[in-house]
C-alpha positions, 0 to 999 in steps of 0.5 A, spaced: 411 063 439 409 066 432 413 064 426 413 071 423 416 074 429 423 073 426 421 074 418 427 077 414 422 080 409 422 087 409 416 092 411 412 094 405 415 101 404 409 107 404 409 113 400 413 117 406 419 113 404 419 114 397 417 121 398 423 122 403 428 118 398 426 123 392 427 129 396 434 127 398 436 125 391 433 132 388 437 136 394 443 132 392 442 133 384 441 140 386 447 141 390 451 138 384 449 142 379 450 149 383 457 146 384 458 145 377 455 152 375 460 155 380 466 152 377 464 154 370 463 161 372 470 161 375 473 158 369 469 164 365 472 169 369 479 166 369 479 166 361 476 173 361 482 175 365 487 171 361 484 175 355 485 181 358 492 180 359 493 177 352 490 184 349 495 188 354 501 184 352 499 185 344 498 192 345 505 193 348 508 189 343 505 193 337 507 200 341 514 197 341 515 193 335 509 195 330 511 203 330 505 206 333 499 206 338 494 200 337 488 200 333 483 199 338 486 206 342 
């Protein structure tokens, strides 16, 4: 029986292993960045809609209590 048959030392890793590991990390990083960009876009759309609501409410307030039409038409 050979003495190295039950060796616990790992096999030397080649370029294929490192390349697949780097590809997996790049894929994971890219998907996380796309998710973050989607969240930023949703937040920006939400803020635009809140700004439009605020502008409309201010126009209504000006028409009711300010005595005329709003300045922006």
